[in-house]
Each structure stands twice: as structure tokens, then as C-alpha cells.
C-alpha positions in Angstrom: 7.0 -19.3 20.6 8.7 -20.6 17.4 5.5 -21.8 15.7 3.7 -18.5 16.4 6.5 -16.6 14.7 6.6 -18.9 11.7 2.8 -18.6 11.4 3.0 -14.8 11.5 5.7 -14.8 8.7 3.5 -17.1 6.5 0.5 -14.8 7.1 2.4 -11.8 6.1 3.5 -13.5 2.8 -0.1 -14.4 2.1 -1.3 -10.9 2.9 1.3 -9.3 0.7 0.0 -11.4 -2.3 -3.5 -10.0 -1.7 -2.3 -6.5 -1.4 -0.3 -6.7 -4.6 -3.5 -7.9 -6.4 -5.5 -5.1 -4.9 -2.9 -2.5 -5.9 -2.9 -3.5 -9.6 -6.8 -3.4 -9.6 -6.3 0.4 -9.9 -4.5 0.1 -13.3 -6.8 0.6 -16.3 -4.8 -1.7 -18.5 -5.0 -5.5 -18.2 -2.1 -6.7 -16.0 -0.6 -10.1 -15.4 2.4 -10.9 -13.2 4.4 -14.1 -13.6 7.0 -15.3 -11.0 10.5 -16.7 -11.7 9.0 -20.2 -12.0 6.8 -18.9 -14.8 3.6 -19.3 -12.8 1.0 -16.6 -12.7 0.8 -14.9 -9.3 -1.2 -11.7 -9.8 -3.6 -10.2 -12.3 -6.4 -7.6 -12.4 -10.1 -7.8 -13.4 -9.4 -5.8 -16.6 -7.1 -8.7 -17.8 -9.9 -11.2 -17.2 -12.4 -9.0 -19.1 -10.1 -8.7 -22.1 -9.7 -12.4 -22.6 -13.0 -13.8 -21.2 -11.4 -16.8 -19.6 -13.6 -19.6 -18.2 -14.6 -19.1 -14.5 -11.8 -20.4 -12.3 -9.3 -20.8 -15.2 -6.9 -18.2 -13.8 -5.6 -18.9 -10.3 -2.4 -18.2 -8.3 0.3 -20.7 -9.2 -1.1 -21.7 -12.6 1.7 -22.2 -15.2 1.7 -19.4 -17.7 2.2 -22.0 -20.4 -1.4 -23.2 -19.8 -2.7 -19.7 -20.3 -0.6 -19.2 -23.5 -1.8 -22.5 -24.9 -5.5 -21.7 -24.2 -5.0 -18.3 -26.0 -3.3 -20.0 -29.0 -6.1 -22.6 -29.3 -8.6 -19.7 -29.3 -6.7 -18.1 -32.2 -5.4 -15.2 -30.1 -1.8 -15.8 -31.2 -2.3 -15.8 -34.9 -1.6 -18.6 -37.4 0.9 -21.4 -36.6 1.2 -24.4 -34.4 -0.1 -24.0 -30.9 3.1 -25.4 -29.2 5.3 -23.1 -31.4 3.4 -20.1 -29.9 3.8 -21.5 -26.4 7.5 -22.2 -26.7 8.3 -18.9 -28.4 6.7 -16.9 -25.5 8.2 -19.0 -22.8 11.6 -18.4 -24.4 11.1 -14.7 -24.2 10.2 -14.9 -20.5 13.1 -17.3 -19.5 15.5 -15.0 -21.3 14.1 -12.0 -19.6 13.6 -10.3 -23.0 11.5 -7.2 -23.2 8.9 -7.2 -25.9 6.1 -5.1 -27.4 3.7 -5.9 -30.2 0.2 -5.3 -31.4 -2.4 -8.2 -31.5 -5.2 -7.9 -34.0 -8.0 -10.1 -32.8 -10.9 -11.9 -34.6 -13.5 -9.6 -33.1 -11.8 -6.6 -34.6 -10.2 -5.2 -31.4 -6.5 -4.4 -31.2 -4.4 -4.9 -28.1 -1.0 -3.3 -27.4 1.0 -5.9 -25.4 4.2 -5.0 -23.6 6.3 -7.3 -21.4 9.1 -6.4 -19.0 11.2 -8.6 -16.8 11.3 -8.0 -13.0 14.3 -7.8 -10.8 15.0 -11.2 -9.3 13.0 -13.1 -12.0 9.5 -13.0 -13.3 7.6 -11.0 -15.8 5.0 -8.2 -15.9 2.8 -7.9 -19.0 0.4 -5.1 -19.8 -2.6 -5.3 -22.2 -4.0 -2.1 -23.6 -7.1 -1.9 -25.8 -6.1 0.6 -28.5 -8.9 -0.3 -30.9 -10.2 3.3 -31.0 -6.7 4.6 -31.4 -6.1 2.4 -34.4 -9.4 3.4 -35.9 -8.4 7.0 -35.6 -5.1 6.1 -37.3 -6.9 4.4 -40.2 -9.1 7.5 -40.6 -6.1 9.7 -40.6 -4.5 7.6 -43.4 -7.6 8.1 -45.5 -7.3 11.8 -45.0 -3.6 11.7 -46.0 -4.3 9.7 -49.1 -6.7 12.4 -50.3 -4.6 15.2 -49.1 -3.7 16.4 -52.6 -7.4 16.9 -53.3 -8.0 18.9 -50.1 -7.8 22.7 -50.4 -4.8 24.4 -49.1 -6.7 25.7 -46.1 -7.0 22.1 -44.7 -3.3 21.5 -44.8 -2.6 23.4 -41.6 -5.6 21.7 -39.8 -4.2 18.3 -40.8 -0.8 19.1 -39.5 -2.3 20.1 -36.2 -4.2 16.7 -36.0 -0.9 14.9 -36.8 0.9 16.7 -34.0 -1.9 15.9 -31.5 -1.9 12.3 -32.5 1.9 12.1 -32.0 1.5 13.7 -28.6 -1.2 11.2 -27.7 1.0 8.3 -28.8 3.9 9.6 -26.8 1.7 10.1 -23.7 0.3 6.6 -24.1 3.7 5.0 -24.4 5.1 7.0 -21.4 2.1 6.0 -19.3 2.4 2.3 -20.2 6.1 2.2 -19.5 5.7 4.1 -16.3 3.0 1.7 -15.0 5.0 -1.5 -16.0 8.1 -0.1 -14.3 6.0 0.9 -11.3 4.5 -2.6 -10.9 7.9 -4.3 -11.3 9.3 -2.0 -8.6 6.3 -2.8 -6.4 6.7 -6.5 -6.7 10.4 -6.3 -6.0 10.2 -4.0 -3.0 7.3 -5.9 -1.4 8.8 -9.4 -2.0 12.3 -8.5 -0.7 11.5 -8.0 3.0 9.0 -10.9 3.0 11.5 -13.2 1.5 14.0 -12.1 4.2 11.4 -12.8 6.9 10.7 -16.3 5.4 14.5 -17.1 5.5 14.8 -15.8 9.1 11.7 -17.8 10.2 13.2 -21.0 8.7 16.5 -20.3 10.5 14.6 -19.7 13.8 12.7 -23.0 13.5 16.0 -24.8 13.3 18.0 -22.8 15.8 18.3 -23.1 19.5 20.5 -20.0 19.9 20.0 -16.3 19.2 16.2 -16.7 19.0 15.7 -13.1 20.2 18.0 -11.8 17.4 16.3 -13.8 14.7 12.9 -12.7 16.0 13.9 -9.1 15.8 15.1 -9.6 12.2 11.8 -11.2 11.3 9.9 -8.3 12.9 12.1 -5.8 11.1 11.5 -7.4 7.7 7.8 -7.6 8.3 7.7 -3.9 9.4 9.5 -3.0 6.2 6.9 -4.9 4.1 4.1 -3.3 6.0 5.5 0.2 5.5 5.7 -0.4 1.7 2.2 -1.8 1.5 0.6 1.0 3.5 2.6 3.6 1.5 1.3 2.0 -1.7 -2.2 2.2 -0.4 -1.7 5.9 0.4 -0.5 6.5 -3.1 -3.5 4.6 -4.5 -6.0 6.5 -2.3 -4.5 9.9 -3.2 -4.5 9.1 -6.9 -8.1 7.8 -6.9 -9.5 10.7 -4.9 -10.5 8.4 -2.0 -8.9 10.8 0.5 -10.9 13.9 1.2 -9.1 16.7 3.1 -10.6 17.6 6.5 -9.7 21.2 7.0 -9.5 22.7 10.5 -7.8 25.5 12.3 -4.9 24.4 14.7 -1.8 25.7 16.2 1.3 24.9 14.1 3.3 24.7 17.4 1.4 21.6 18.4 2.3 19.8 15.2 5.9 20.8 15.4 6.2 19.7 19.0 4.8 16.3 18.2 7.2 15.9 15.3 10.1 17.0 17.4 9.3 14.4 20.1 8.8 11.7 17.4 12.2 12.2 15.8 14.4 13.2 18.8 15.5 9.6 19.5 16.3 9.0 15.8 18.4 12.2 15.7 20.2 11.3 18.9 21.3 7.9 17.5 23.2 9.8 14.8 24.4 12.6 17.1 22.4 15.0 15.0 21.2 18.2 16.6 17.4 18.5 15.9 16.2 22.0 16.6 12.6 23.3 16.3 12.2 27.1 16.2 9.0 28.4 18.1 6.0 29.7 16.1 2.7 30.8 17.7 0.6 31.1 14.5 -2.5 29.2 13.7 -3.0 27.7 10.3 -5.9 26.2 8.3 -5.2 22.8 6.8 -5.7 19.1 7.2 -3.5 18.4 10.3 -3.0 14.7 9.5 -1.9 15.3 5.9 0.3 18.2 6.7 1.9 16.2 9.4 2.6 13.4 6.9 4.4 15.9 4.6 6.6 17.2 7.4 7.3 13.7 8.6 8.7 12.8 5.2 10.8 16.0 5.1 12.3 15.4 8.5 12.9 11.7 7.9 14.7 12.4 4.7 16.8 15.2 6.4 17.9 12.7 9.1 18.6 10.0 6.5 20.9 12.2 4.4 22.6 14.1 7.2 26.0 12.7 8.5 27.0 12.0 12.1 27.1 15.2 14.1 25.1 17.3 11.6 22.1 19.6 12.2 18.4 19.6 11.2 16.4 22.7 11.9 12.6 23.1 11.6 11.2 26.6 11.5 8.5 28.8 9.9 8.8 32.0 7.9 5.9 34.5 7.5 4.8 35.1 3.9 2.3 37.3 2.1 1.1 36.5 -1.5 0.3 39.0 -4.3 -3.3 39.2 -3.0 -2.2 40.1 0.5 -3.2 36.7 2.0 -1.0 35.7 4.9 0.8 32.3 5.0 3.7 30.6 6.6 6.4 28.5 4.9 7.3 25.6 7.2 10.9 24.8 6.3 13.2 21.8 7.2 16.9 22.6 6.8 19.7 20.0 7.0 23.5 20.0 6.8 23.4 16.8 4.8 25.0 15.6 1.5 22.7 17.7 -0.7 21.1 16.9 -4.0 22.9 17.3 -7.4 21.2 19.9 -9.6 20.4 17.2 -12.3 18.4 15.2 -9.7 16.2 18.0 -8.4 13.6 17.6 -11.1 13.1 13.9 -10.5 13.1 13.6 -6.7 9.3 13.6 -6.5 9.0 10.6 -8.8 7.8 7.2 -7.5 10.5 4.9 -6.2 13.2 7.6 -6.7 16.0 7.0 -4.3 19.3 8.9 -4.7 22.6 7.1 -4.6 24.1 9.6 -2.0 22.3 8.0 1.0 24.9 7.6 3.8 24.0 4.0 4.7 21.3 1.3 4.1 19.9 1.5 7.7 16.5 2.9 7.6 16.5 3.0 3.8 13.4 4.7 2.4 10.8 3.2 0.1 11.2 5.9 -2.5 7.6 7.1 -2.3 7.8 9.7 0.5 8.3 12.8 -1.7 5.8 11.4 -4.3 3.2 11.4 -1.5 4.2 14.9 -0.4 3.7 16.2 -3.9 0.2 14.6 -4.2 -0.8 16.0 -0.8 0.5 19.4 -1.8 -1.7 19.5 -4.9 -4.7 18.2 -2.9 -4.4 20.9 -0.2 -3.1 23.6 -2.6 -0.1 24.0 -0.4 3.0 24.7 -2.7 6.2 22.9 -2.1 9.7 24.3 -2.5 13.2 22.8 -2.4 16.7 24.2 -2.5 19.9 22.2 -2.2 23.7 22.6 -2.5 25.8 19.4 -2.8 28.0 18.8 0.2 26.3 21.6 2.2 22.6 20.6 2.7 19.0 21.0 1.6 15.8 22.9 2.5 12.3 21.5 1.9 9.3 23.6 2.6 5.5 23.7 2.3 3.4 26.9 2.4 0.3 26.9 4.5 -2.4 29.7 4.9 -2.5 31.5 8.3 -5.9 31.6 10.1 -7.2 34.1 12.7 -9.9 31.6 13.9 -9.6 29.7 17.2 -8.2 26.2 16.9 -10.7 23.3 17.2 -10.8 21.1 20.3 -8.6 18.0 19.7 -10.4 14.7 19.6 -9.8 12.2 22.3 -8.1 9.0 21.1 -10.3 6.0 20.4 -9.8 2.6 22.0 -8.2 1.3 18.8 -5.5 4.1 19.0 -4.9 3.7 22.7 -1.9 1.9 24.0 -1.8 -1.5 25.7 -2.8 -1.5 29.3 -2.5 -5.1 30.2 0.6 -6.5 32.0 2.2 -9.7 30.6 1.8 -11.3 34.1 -2.0 -11.2 33.8 -4.0 -13.9 32.1 -7.2 -13.0 30.3 -9.7 -15.7 31.1 -12.3 -15.1 28.4 -13.7 -17.3 25.6 -13.1 -16.0 22.1 -14.7 -17.1 18.8 -12.5 -16.5 15.8 -13.9 -16.8 12.3 -11.6 -16.6 9.2 -11.5 -18.5 6.0 -7.7 -18.8 6.2 -6.6 -21.7 8.4 -3.1 -20.2 8.9 -4.6 -17.0 10.3 -6.8 -19.0 12.6 -3.8 -21.0 13.8 -1.8 -17.8 14.4 -4.7 -16.1 16.2 -5.3 -19.2 18.4 -1.6 -19.3 19.5 -1.6 -15.6 20.2 -4.8 -15.5 22.2 -4.0 -18.7 24.2 -0.7 -17.1 25.1 -2.8 -14.4 26.8 -4.8 -17.0 28.7 -7.9 -17.0 26.5 -10.0 -20.0 25.5 -10.2 -20.0 21.7 -12.5 -21.6 19.2 -11.5 -21.1 15.6 -13.9 -21.8 12.6 -14.1 -20.8 8.9 -17.8 -20.0 8.4 -21.1 -19.2 10.1 -22.3 -22.8 9.8 -19.2 -24.2 11.5 -19.5 -21.5 14.2 -23.1 -22.7 15.0 -22.0 -26.3 15.0 -19.0 -25.5 17.2 -21.1 -23.6 19.7 -23.7 -26.4 19.9 -21.0 -29.1 20.2 -19.0 -27.4 23.0 -22.0 -25.6 24.7 -20.5 -22.2 25.2 -21.4 -18.5 24.7 -18.4 -16.5 23.4 -17.3 -13.4 25.4 -15.8 -11.9 22.2 -16.1 -12.5 18.4 -13.1 -11.8 16.1 -14.3 -12.1 12.5 -12.8 -11.5 9.1 -14.8 -9.4 6.7 -14.4 -11.4 3.5 -15.4 -15.0 4.1 -16.2 -17.9 1.7 -19.5 -18.4 -0.1 -20.2 -14.6 -0.2 -20.4 -14.4 3.6 -19.2 -11.3 5.3 -18.1 -10.8 8.9 -20.7 -8.2 9.8 -23.6 -10.3 8.7 -22.1 -13.3 10.5 -21.8 -11.4 13.8 -25.3 -10.1 13.4 -26.7 -13.6 13.0 -24.8 -14.9 16.0 -25.9 -11.9 18.2 -29.5 -12.7 17.2 -29.0 -16.3 18.3 -26.9 -15.8 21.4 -27.8 -12.4 22.7 -27.0 -8.8 21.6 -24.5 -8.2 24.4 -21.6 -10.1 22.7 -19.0 -7.6 21.6 -17.4 -8.2 18.1 -14.3 -7.0 16.2 -14.2 -6.9 12.4 -10.6 -7.7 11.3 -10.0 -7.1 7.6 -7.5 -5.9 5.0 -10.3 -3.7 3.5 -9.2 -0.2 4.7 -12.0 1.7 3.0 -13.9 4.3 4.9 -17.3 2.6 4.0 -16.3 -0.6 5.8 -15.1 1.2 8.9 -18.3 3.3 9.1 -20.5 0.2 8.5 -18.8 -1.7 11.3 -19.2 1.3 13.7 -22.9 1.8 12.7 -23.6 -1.9 13.5 -21.9 -1.7 16.9 -18.6 -3.4 16.2 -14.9 -2.4 16.5 -12.6 -2.4 13.5 -9.0 -3.6 13.2 -7.1 -3.6 10.0 -4.7 -6.3 8.7 -1.8 -6.8 9.2 -3.1 -7.1 12.7 -1.5 -4.9 15.5 -1.3 -7.4 18.4 -1.1 -4.5 20.9 -4.4 -3.0 19.8 -6.1 -6.4 19.9 -4.8 -7.1 23.4 -6.0 -3.8 24.6 -9.5 -4.7 23.5 -9.3 -8.2 25.0 -7.9 -6.9 28.3 -10.6 -4.2 28.7 -13.3 -6.9 28.2 -11.6 -9.3 30.6 -11.3 -6.6 33.3 -15.0 -5.6 32.8 -16.0 -9.2 33.4 -13.5 -9.6 36.3 -11.8 -12.4 34.3 -8.2 -11.3 34.9 -5.9 -13.8 36.7 -2.5 -13.0 38.0 0.0 -15.7 36.9 3.2 -14.4 38.3 
């Protein structure tokens, strides 16, 4: 219904805010993000460490003027009137003026501060501790002042040091500019579809016509935001080394067949001939990561190939200088091609060429950047050839194996499809625990629409009181991982199981996608679902439980 859709859009906006904060935690500089209203909306722990703000001083929505005023009163902004410092910096932000300067602090540390406006309003500022760097500069100046007294043999050595220092300065500048640009692009690309979803949800709340059309537009916008967020998480995992390749031997034909089935419908929509050439070789690689690379190659080929074109997927046998056998998996297209001057930059983050045929299905601009990271991790070289107006070829080289392929794993419950019909009501009692009232409301609306009885609370104490007040034993617990007062969902479910009986199934629902949390949930006997929640996977779990308890009612 209308209120459910509006709630889901609000949840996605809140979730995006958290994901943006988690993303910038991986930056080693201090980072603060200010929106178009000059209120702080995101920061990382490094930023708080550099300034030692009082506990609770920084929060989402706090005017940046308050923060500047606090810093000025602490002497962080140098001599002068406090309000002059505040007005000067607010003027920079309102005007969207880039700025960069060094701040020499009372404790002797030196910060390099750079600010950059974001598309659509707002400001990103980075804070880099370059104290050690400035110390090295001072030592170098001392050496230069005494240069005339140093023997001629030291002259060359000093020149080398100067060259190295210049190189370090350039690398530091490039890294800072790249990260500021990256964050500005992240904020813009995440906020765009969520803003669209919010507008569509407002229109839906006021409209009596075209609800189906507006609903699809909301879902499309939220899917776009989810794609961006998950892609950013993939980049973060690859850069931090959180992903470990799981090498196995498998038939390349199975991978290509799956990809062909996946993209056949998309190709047909553009009248593109998608052809996969047969290959009976076995390879040794990480099947999931290799498939991710080929998915990006094929998606790009379809995106940049005009109506009636061709995309061909095939393999060529190769032998390296050491005699080791390999295959080069190639994706050819008859698309618009890539200009020679763009070939060197297509693997950069958020790089999107201007020769895309239309905006439908427009990419995030991170696909090839992920491909390059996976290529380096697996030691599978990439290659690209392209001729403007004729087409392109992207390839990845994978070692051939003579071993037998591993037996494929059976899909888990969480990966299985939905088995319940809409005409069946699931008559079970569900206890939902989440510290976000909007999420509880949305979950309640969704579960009640399936026929469930729902009790929603925000903590363990409220769960105990609710169970005592209404005298029930839940059939299922759906619990968020991060709760208030340092509570976590796994411990909460353990306590309730001890009190009510160990037969109660539970599902941990969280935005924490780390392997450690997944494994911990599995070890303690709970299922795991990640946010944003896939309603189909949740319904599959609920329907299986309802069928096991013979609690399914036919309502139509």
C-alpha cells in the first residue's frame, strides 16, 4: 500500500546515509561532508581524532557554523575575531569556492586542509596530518643552508633527496585530490536516485492514478541506489584486502552458459545478436570473481552497441613464454568504440564515456575499475582493443587446468527463490527488534500483508515487557545486529531463546556485510539477511516456517 512504499523510500534514504559514512571510514585522511544547507551530514573517525571534539558534539544535521565557531574558540583558526573566522569560511562554502591551506596548530602538528564543492550543493573537506612531512622539509632546508660547506660528493645525494621529496609531494597531492573527487562523486551518485525516489513517493502519496507506474519508478530509483552502494562496498573490499580469492577448477562452458542466459533478454530488447562460442576447457580461478569481470564486459558491450548490432563471447587458446596453457576469454562488440585518447582512463573510478547511446541502464562508472582490481588479485591480465565506429574487444586471460572440476554447491535457503503464493496467508507470530522506528513500521506493514501477527520493539528490555504483556511465544525473531546501548542482535536472540526455548528460529538483519558477522550468525544457529532487505528472501524464510508449522491459510 501507499504507506508501505513511502516507508521503504524513507528507509533507503536513512540506509544510504549510513553507507556513505561507512564508505569514508576507509579513508586515512579526516573527512567531513556538508550538505547544501551547510549542515554536517557525514564524517569519519579520523576527523574526530584530529580535533578531539567533546563526545556527542558532532552529529548529523549540526550546522557547520557551530563546528567552525568551536574550532575558532579553541585557537584552531589563528588570530582574529571568532565570528570573522566563521563568516569567512561560510562565505567560501556558500560560494562553492575551492580552497587549500596549511594550519599550524598549538600542539605543533600541521594539517593540510582542502575543500571542494559537490555537484548539486554541499562541500567535502579533507584534513591530512603532514607534520612529519613538514619536519622533513625543515630538515631539508637546514641541509640546503649549509650546502656550500658540504663536499661536492654530497651534492648529487642532495639532488636525489630533493627529487624524491618532489615526487612524494606530487603523489600526496594527487592522492588527496583523487579521494576528494571520489567522495564528491559518491555523494552525488548515491543521492541522485534516492532523491528521485523521495519525489516519486511524495507524488504517490498524493496521487490516485498511475500508482503502479510511480511504484515502478520508486523501485527503479532504489535499485539504482542499491547498485551504487553495493558496488562501492565491492571497491572498498577489494582495496582493503577483505576479499580472498577462492580458487577452484571448473568448466568455462558453465560460466559462459549462465552469462548467456542472463543477458539474452537484455540483448533482445535492443535487437542485438548475442552469440557464445563453445569451449570445452577447464580453468582454475575464482568462479564468482571471474564471472563478475565477464558480467561487466558483456554489460558494457550491450550498453555501447546500437540497435541490431552483435556481441560475441568466445575463448582463444594461449601459451605463455614458460609453456603454460591459458585461454583468453574475449567479448567482442560492434558498438561505437572508444577513442584512442580515452583508452588509458577507462579503468578509472566513475569514468563514463560520453559516447553512450542512451541514458537507459546508464552505468555507475565503477565496473571496469572493479575488473582491474579483480584482475590484479587473481593475476589474470586484461586486454582491450577498440576502433571508433567499429567496436571493441575486452578480454581476460585465465590459466587452463587438467584437474576435474569441483562439485557445485547447492544453493542455500537465502539464495533460493520465493515459493509462497500471494493467495496464501502466513499465520505465524513474528517478533521484530530494531532501534529504528521507521524500519519497524515498514517491517510490520510488510509482514502483516503476508498474514503474520507482528510485535515490533526497539530493545531486549522492551521485548521482554512486550512478551509478558501480551503473553505469547514468537514463532520467529527478526533482529537488527546493531542496537542501542551496545546491544547486538545475536546476544539478544540468545537471551530470548534461553528464556523462551531454544526452538525459536531467528534471522539477523543487518547492513554489516563482513564475513565475520555472517559466520558468527551461522555458528550460533541463526540465518543472515543483509540490508537493504530483499523481501523475497525474507518471505521465503517465513513461508517455509509457516508450512512447517501448518500455519498457511488460503485466502483466495
